[in-house]
C-alpha positions in Angstrom: 175.0 227.7 113.5 178.1 226.2 112.1 180.2 228.0 114.2 178.1 227.8 117.1 177.5 223.8 117.2 179.0 222.5 114.2 177.7 218.8 114.7 174.1 219.9 114.8 174.5 221.3 111.1 175.2 217.6 109.9 172.0 216.1 108.5 171.8 212.1 108.2 173.3 209.1 110.0 176.7 209.0 108.5 179.9 209.9 110.7 182.1 212.4 108.6 184.9 209.9 109.5 183.3 207.4 107.8 183.9 208.7 104.3 186.5 206.6 104.1 184.7 203.5 104.6 182.3 204.5 102.0 185.1 205.8 99.6 187.1 202.4 100.1 183.4 200.4 99.0 183.3 202.5 96.2 186.9 201.6 95.2 188.5 205.1 95.9 191.8 205.3 97.7 192.2 208.8 97.9 189.7 210.9 99.4 189.4 215.4 99.5 188.2 216.9 102.4 186.4 220.2 103.2 186.2 221.4 107.1 182.8 222.5 107.1 181.8 218.2 107.3 183.8 218.2 111.0 184.4 221.9 112.0 184.4 221.4 115.7 187.1 218.9 115.7 190.1 220.6 113.9 192.1 220.5 117.4 190.2 217.3 119.0 193.5 215.2 118.6 191.4 212.1 119.7 188.9 212.8 116.7 191.4 213.2 114.7 193.9 210.2 115.5 190.4 208.0 114.9 189.8 209.6 111.7 193.1 209.1 110.9 193.1 205.2 111.8 189.8 204.7 110.3 191.7 206.1 106.9 194.8 203.8 107.6 192.2 200.6 108.1 190.7 201.0 105.1 193.7 201.8 103.1 192.3 205.2 101.8 194.5 208.7 102.3 193.8 212.3 102.2 195.0 214.7 99.3 193.4 217.9 99.8 191.7 219.6 102.9 189.3 222.8 101.7 188.7 225.4 104.2 185.8 227.5 104.3 184.5 229.8 107.0 188.0 230.6 107.8 188.3 234.0 106.1 189.9 235.2 103.1 193.6 235.1 102.8 193.6 237.4 99.8 191.2 239.8 101.5 192.3 243.6 100.6 192.7 244.3 104.2 195.8 243.4 105.9 193.8 243.0 109.3 191.5 240.4 107.4 194.3 238.6 105.6 195.8 238.6 109.8 192.2 237.1 110.7 192.2 234.2 107.9 195.8 233.1 108.7 195.0 233.3 112.0 192.0 231.1 111.4 193.8 228.7 108.7 196.4 227.6 111.5 194.2 225.4 113.4 193.4 223.8 109.8 196.8 223.2 109.0 197.5 221.6 112.0 194.6 218.8 111.5 195.9 218.5 108.1 199.5 217.5 109.5 197.7 215.2 111.9 195.7 213.4 109.1 198.9 213.1 107.3 
């Protein structure tokens, strides 16, 4: 379901972008991210800009973007490694957008 309707996987009412607000309330100024919390938005420039804006407004920065469900870069098969690298590229771009 993560690949077909990623937002439907999420439970609860917290928008994933509001993690920066919660972090700030807890006195945390740097957060690590995992792509599965916003799997469908890697190439959504508007969504990413809003996420970055929220972080800036809260004085929170991003440190790491962990990528799940994108394949194994160290796979024994060259074909699978190439596929994994291609799957990671949108997340490199998302990380660059978020700073």
